[in-house]
C-alpha positions in Angstrom: -24.6 2.8 -3.6 -26.6 -0.3 -3.5 -26.9 -1.2 -7.2 -23.5 -2.3 -8.9 -23.8 1.0 -11.6 -25.7 3.6 -12.1 -27.1 4.0 -15.5 -27.1 7.6 -15.7 -23.1 7.4 -15.2 -23.2 4.8 -18.2 -22.8 7.2 -21.9 -20.9 4.6 -23.5 -17.5 6.3 -23.3 -14.4 4.9 -21.4 -14.2 6.5 -18.1 -12.3 4.9 -15.8 -9.1 2.9 -15.2 -8.7 0.7 -12.6 -4.9 -0.3 -11.3 -3.8 -3.2 -9.4 -0.7 -2.0 -6.9 2.1 -4.4 -6.5 3.9 -5.5 -9.6 1.6 -3.4 -11.9 2.3 0.3 -10.7 5.8 -1.0 -9.3 7.8 -4.0 -9.0 7.3 -4.1 -5.5 7.1 -7.7 -5.0 11.0 -8.1 -6.3 12.3 -4.9 -5.0 10.8 -4.3 -1.5 8.3 -7.0 -0.3 10.4 -9.9 -0.2 12.9 -8.0 1.3 10.7 -6.8 4.0 9.1 -10.1 5.3 12.9 -11.5 5.7 13.6 -8.3 7.9 10.4 -9.4 9.4 11.4 -12.9 10.4 15.2 -11.6 11.6 13.7 -9.1 13.9 11.0 -11.8 15.1 14.3 -14.2 16.3 13.3 -16.7 13.1 15.7 -18.2 11.0 13.3 -17.9 8.1 14.6 -17.1 4.6 12.4 -16.2 1.3 14.6 -16.5 -1.4 13.5 -15.5 -5.0 12.4 -18.9 -6.0 10.4 -19.3 -2.6 8.6 -16.2 -2.9 7.9 -16.6 -6.5 5.7 -19.6 -5.3 4.1 -17.8 -2.3 3.0 -15.3 -4.6 0.4 -17.8 -5.8 -1.3 -17.4 -2.1 -3.0 -14.0 -2.3 -2.2 -11.4 0.9 0.3 -11.3 3.1 -0.9 -12.4 6.1 -2.6 -15.3 4.1 1.1 -16.0 2.7 2.7 -16.0 6.0 0.2 -18.7 7.8 0.3 -20.8 4.5 4.4 -20.8 5.2 3.7 -21.7 8.5 1.5 -24.4 7.9 3.5 -25.8 5.0 6.4 -25.5 5.2 7.7 -25.1 8.6 5.1 -27.1 10.1 7.4 -28.1 13.3 7.9 -24.6 14.0 4.4 -23.7 14.2 3.4 -22.0 17.4 0.5 -23.1 19.3 -1.6 -20.1 18.0 -0.2 -19.4 14.4 -2.5 -16.7 13.5 -1.4 -14.6 16.4 2.0 -15.1 15.0 1.0 -14.2 11.5 -0.6 -11.0 12.7 2.4 -9.8 14.5 4.9 -10.6 11.8 2.9 -9.1 9.2 2.2 -5.9 11.1 6.4 -6.1 11.6 6.5 -6.3 8.2 4.3 -3.5 6.8 6.2 -1.5 9.1 9.7 -2.3 7.8 8.2 -2.2 3.9 6.7 1.7 4.6 10.3 2.3 6.0 11.6 1.1 2.6 9.0 3.1 0.3 9.8 6.2 2.5 13.5 6.0 1.9 12.9 6.3 -2.1 14.0 2.5 -2.9 11.3 2.1 -5.5 10.4 3.5 -8.9 7.4 3.0 -10.9 7.2 0.9 -14.0 8.1 2.2 -17.4 4.6 4.1 -18.2 2.8 4.2 -15.4 3.1 8.2 -14.2 2.9 9.0 -17.7 -0.3 7.2 -18.4 -1.8 8.3 -14.7 -0.8 12.0 -15.1 -2.5 11.6 -19.0 -5.6 10.2 -17.8 -6.1 12.6 -14.9 -5.7 15.5 -16.7 -7.7 13.7 -19.6 -10.7 13.5 -17.2 -10.8 10.0 -16.9 -11.7 8.5 -13.1 -8.8 6.5 -11.5 -9.1 3.6 -9.3 -7.2 1.0 -7.4 -8.3 -2.6 -6.6 -5.5 -4.3 -4.5 -4.9 -6.9 -1.9 -2.3 -4.9 -0.4 -3.1 -2.7 2.5 -4.5 0.9 2.2 -1.3 2.0 4.2 1.0 0.4 1.7 -0.8 2.3 -1.2 -1.0 5.3 0.1 3.0 5.4 1.1 4.2 3.9 -2.6 2.2 6.8 -4.4 3.5 9.5 -2.4 6.7 8.2 -2.6 6.7 8.1 -6.4 4.1 10.9 -7.4 4.2 13.1 -4.5 2.3 14.1 -1.4 -1.4 13.7 -1.7 -1.0 11.4 -4.8 -3.4 9.0 -3.3 -6.1 11.6 -3.8 -6.0 11.0 -8.1 -7.8 7.9 -7.2 -11.4 8.2 -6.3 -11.8 4.9 -5.2 -9.0 2.6 -3.3 -10.3 -0.8 -2.8 -7.5 -2.4 -0.6 -6.4 -4.7 1.9 -10.0 -6.3 3.8 -12.3 -4.4 1.9 -13.6 -7.6 0.9 -13.5 -11.0 2.1 -12.4 -12.9 -0.3 -8.7 -11.5 -2.0 -7.7 -12.5 -5.8 -8.2 -14.7 -7.8 -12.1 -14.0 -6.5 -13.3 -11.1 -8.4 -14.9 -9.4 -5.2 -12.4 -6.2 -5.0 -13.2 -5.4 -8.4 -16.7 -5.7 -8.0 -16.4 -3.7 -5.1 -14.7 -1.1 -6.9 -17.0 -0.9 -9.4 -19.8 -0.5 -7.4 -18.2 2.5 -5.4 -17.0 4.0 -9.0 -21.0 3.3 -9.9 -20.1 2.2 -13.2 -20.1 -0.8 -15.3 -17.2 -3.2 -16.4 -17.5 -2.1 -19.9 -16.5 1.6 -18.9 -13.5 0.5 -17.6 -9.9 -0.9 -18.4 -8.3 -2.6 -15.6 -4.6 -2.9 -15.1 -2.7 -6.5 -13.6 0.6 -8.1 -13.5 -0.4 -11.6 -12.3 -2.8 -14.6 -13.6 -4.6 -14.3 -9.8 -4.9 -10.6 -10.9 -6.2 -11.3 -14.2 -8.5 -13.8 -12.9 -10.2 -11.3 -10.4 -10.4 -8.7 -13.0 -11.9 -11.0 -16.0 -14.1 -12.3 -13.2 -15.8 -9.2 -12.9 -15.8 -8.3 -16.6 -13.3 -6.0 -17.2 -10.8 -5.9 -20.4 -7.6 -6.2 -18.5 -4.0 -4.9 -19.7 -1.4 -7.1 -18.1 2.4 -6.4 -17.7 4.1 -9.3 -16.3 6.8 -9.2 -14.0 10.0 -11.6 -13.5 7.7 -13.4 -10.8 4.8 -13.7 -12.9 6.2 -13.9 -16.5 5.0 -17.8 -17.1 1.7 -17.8 -15.7 -1.6 -18.2 -17.6 -2.9 -15.1 -19.0 -5.7 -16.5 -20.9 -8.2 -13.8 -21.2 -6.3 -10.8 -21.5 -7.0 -7.9 -23.7 -3.4 -7.2 -24.1 -0.2 -8.7 -22.8 2.8 -6.3 -22.8 6.2 -5.8 -21.0 5.2 -2.6 -19.5 2.7 0.7 -20.6 5.7 1.8 -23.1 7.1 5.7 -23.2 7.5 7.8 -26.2 11.4 6.9 -26.2 10.9 3.5 -25.7 8.4 1.0 -27.0 6.9 -1.7 -24.8 7.4 -5.6 -26.0 3.9 -6.9 -27.1 3.3 -10.5 -26.0 -0.4 -11.3 -26.9 -3.7 -9.9 -27.2 -4.5 -6.2 -28.9 -1.1 -4.7 -29.9 -0.9 -1.3 -29.2 -0.4 1.1 -32.3 2.3 3.1 -31.1 4.0 1.1 -29.0 2.6 2.5 -25.7 -0.5 2.7 -24.2 -1.9 6.2 -23.8 -5.7 7.6 -23.4 -6.1 7.9 -27.2 -5.0 4.0 -27.6 -7.4 3.1 -24.7 -10.2 5.1 -26.2 -9.5 3.5 -29.7 -9.6 0.1 -28.2 -12.8 1.1 -26.1 -14.5 2.2 -29.5 -13.3 -1.4 -30.9 -14.7 -3.6 -28.2 -17.3 -2.2 -25.8 -20.3 -3.0 -28.1 -19.3 -6.5 -27.4 -19.3 -6.2 -23.5 -22.8 -4.3 -23.3 
């Protein structure tokens, strides 16, 4: 498809939900990614350790390979090898293998409301998509580990890894997903957890619901459609921090449809 969207698919209704992965679907940054990086460093014979504070700062650099290379160049330049890019590729491949093993061991759960909303949206005929900087293998393994075999097939488009040259906060990955869906931004909602992710989605014209994590809670979420602690459950309301407030303490497809009717005209 060569155009950004197909007018024949734009009937004015809310049609698709586009999700970030790390931090948004599951709190993988805190529970898995940092652990996997540190184990990879040890296996490679390096004395590097990314504690919570260090990793929080490094999350401002989008992408795992980019994060390692930034650390080499700025934090341990005295240990930089003759070919930092080659070491980066080696470490990232090792870290990815460790991370996938952690996922398969069942050491992660989806954030509150995520599984419920995905199933409800899927059963209600909404189109689902992913827009992330993590690798395709990471996405598939996380979805299968938390939602069951074949869960990645719920998503019509998985924009992941190096699908576009510029990673978040550039809007490229969201524009890529919108093009693959053949939809305008006004027909979709995006879900993010970070300031970089929000800038990417808003840069692509998307209304974005943000659910911060412990790493991103103090970031700038100006321009978010709604800022919530999580997506909520019927027996556990989410906390509202800014933007549009859900009527019943959780995000479901009825709430998204209602918000769409209130705001879509302004995006057209």
